[in-house]
N, C-alpha and C positions, 0 to 999 in steps of 0.2 A: 369504525372512526381509529386512528390511531394509538396504540397502546405502547406505553413506556414501561419496561419489562426489568427489574432489577435483576443484576447478574451476579450479587453479591454474595447472596445466602444459600440454602438450602434448595430452593428454585431456580436457582443457576441452569440446569441440564435443560428443564420446560421450557426455560424463557430462550436458550439455543434452537432448543428442537424446532418452537414456533417460529423462531427469523428465518430458520433454514427452510420450511414449511414455506415460507412467504417467498422467500428468493427462488424457488422452486415453480413458483406460479407468478413468476416472471415481474412480482413485486418488490419495492423498494425497503432496505435495511438500515437503520442507523446504528453503527458502531463502534466500539473503544479501539484504537490503536494504541500501538506504543509513541505515536507524536500527537496528533489530536484525533476527535470523534469524526468518523468517516460514514460517507452514506455510500453504498453496496448493493451492488445487482448482480447475477450472474452473466458473468463477462461472455458469455457464450450464446447469450440471449437476444437478438438488438432491439424486439419488445422492450429487456428491462433497462438497457444501457441508457434508449432512446430517451426514457422517464426519469433518466438521473439528469440528461441535458433540461429536460423541460422542469424538473423541479427545483435548480439550482440558477436557471434563465441562464445558462453556460451557452456559451459559444462552439461552433462544433471546430473551429480551428483550435481548441485546446483540445486535446484529443485526452478520453481516461487511460489513466494508471490499471494494473492489475494487480492484485497482490496473490502470493501461492505459498502454499503450507512448507514447500521445499525445494531443493533446486531439480530435485528428479522430475518437477513439473515442467521444468525448462524447457524442454526437447519437444513437448506439447506447444508450446507459445513460441519457439526460434529456433531456426537450425545451426544457429549461430554454436559454436567450439572452439573455444580459444582460452590461451593459457592467463588472456589479461579477462576474458572472464569467471573462468574458474581461480585467479587471485580474488579478484573482490568480493565472489561469493562468500569462498575461506575466510576474509577477513571481517567485515560485515553481515551478513546474514547468518541467523535472525538479528535484523537492526536498521538503525535508520538509512539506509544507502539505495536509492533508488538507480537501476540500472538500463536503459534505453538499449535495447537490442533490435535487430531483423524480426519482424514478425515472419512466423510459417504463412509462406503464399495462400495453404489451400483453405485457411480460418475464414468461415464466413460469420465474422463476427462484426461490429460498429461500434466501434470506440469513439468515432469522430475520426476527423485529417488527421491519419494518424501516417502518414508515408510511407506507409509499408515499415514503420516502427512498432516498439510496443515497450510501455515503459515498467517495470516489474520489480517487484520488494518480497519481502518477506519479512512479516511484520516482529514484532517478539513481544507477542502479546497473546497472552492464554485463549480468551473469549474470541480473536479474531483468528487464531489459527486452529480453533475447534470447529467454529463456522465454516468454515476454509474447508476441512476436512470434511465435513458433512455437508457440503454443496459442489466444492470445486473451484478453480481460481475466479475469485471477483473481481471485478469493476469497483473501483475504491476509491471516491476523490471527497475533497475538506466536505462537512457536514454542515454548509452552509452557502445563502447565496452569492452569486457573482459578486466581488466586489463587497464584500463584507467579512467583517473576522470571526477564522473556524472558530467551530464550538469547541468549546470547553466543555462544555458536560451535554447529558442527554437533553434536557432541559434549554438550553441555549438552543441547541439543533432544532428543537421541535416549535421552540417560538418562530425560525426563521423558516423550516421547511413542513411543518404542520401535517395537514393530512395527507400530503404526496408521498409521506414515508407511513408504512404499514407500521414497522416492527421497531421502536428503540430502545436500545438495549442499554442500560445505565451500569458503569462499573466506577463511578464514582468522577472527579473531575481529572481534565488533562491540561497539560499548558500549551496554550494556544500559541506563544511563542516558538517552539520546537518543531520543526520541519526536517522533511530529509534531506540530504544531498540530493543531487542528483548527477549522474555522470553518462554520458552519450558514447558507446564505444561500438557503434556502426559506422566509426571515421578509422581511418589509417592510425591515426591518432587519439584515444582518449582524451575529450572534452568535458568538464564540467560546466554543466547549465545553470546550477544552482548551488550554491552552498548554503549547508542547513547546520545539523547537530555535527557532522565529520568534515571537518577543517580539507578547502580543495584539495591543498598541496600536497596532503598525505595522500588522498584518495588517489591521485595522479602519482605517485612517489611507490604505491602498490600496484596498481595497475601495470607498471612498467617493471616493474620485479627490484626497484631501488628499495623496497623496504619491505620485510619478511611480513606476509600476512597476519600471521600468529602471533605478531611484536605491537599491533595495533589495540587501544586503550579497547577493554568493552564496552558499551554503551553504558551503563551507571557509574562507571569511570570518569566518566565525561562531565565539564561543567555544565550546571547549569544554566536553562537560560537562553544555548547560543544559535538561535531560528536562523541567522542567514539571509540574504536578500537573494531577488530575483538576478538572472543577467540577462539572457539573450530570449528568452521565451519566457511565459507562464504558464505554471503545471499546477493547477489548483492549491491524493491525495490523491512454535517448539513447544517445542511447545511450550514449557515456560522460560527457557534459559539459552542461551547461545549457546549451539554446538549439541541440543538436544538431538536424538533423532537416531538413527539404524546405528550410525558408530560415529563421525567424527564431528569439528565443530562446523558448523552451517549446513551439515546434511539435515535430514529429517526426511520425512514422509511427506516433506512439505508442501504522484499526481504528476499524468505523468506526475509521480511525488505528490500523493494525497496528505500526504501531512508534512 
């Protein structure tokens, strides 16, 4: 039977440990992110990612995004090395920007019909980052049945996904209107696929070098409730602060746009 575990008190580390164990056993976990609650699986376990598609009744034509704990995990996921990618990561990670990049061709994962690409994000959420630290990159998409409202609480997620998920981590409410902006950098010119919390024009200005990555607002400085809309596709889902990690902003040990 699925468990809902509180991560706001003294049992936080125990709850995250139980969730990490479930993920290593190819089971699903619902976890908070800095946007909405997401349902997570080990990104490199095809049995686990298949469970996400089944639990959500999600079409495989909509591939799963991947959450990382640091830009240092990017080389394991993508061969891309570019100034565009570096600028976007420096400006927005950890935070609400999902970046679509070419996937490493040798990876034997199953994220759905991703056409050789992968959508990657580093969330600004301590619980999410601690879980990724314990398990590795996670496939995460919004914790709801496809076509229904993303879950604002762990209880909302449980009401929709029930025992398809092994562990639910409860970190209080999230705003279901908050969604990451999604930018595709696999093309010769960066292209915003979905505008969310971060304005599309700003993302493109950073990507092209017109705007200094370190001049953009921090996530907490942006207006609340800026959810955005889909454009040409449907894509679902630091430690504690932007720039925490080995040295600089965007560094760390660290559905398409899960949220």
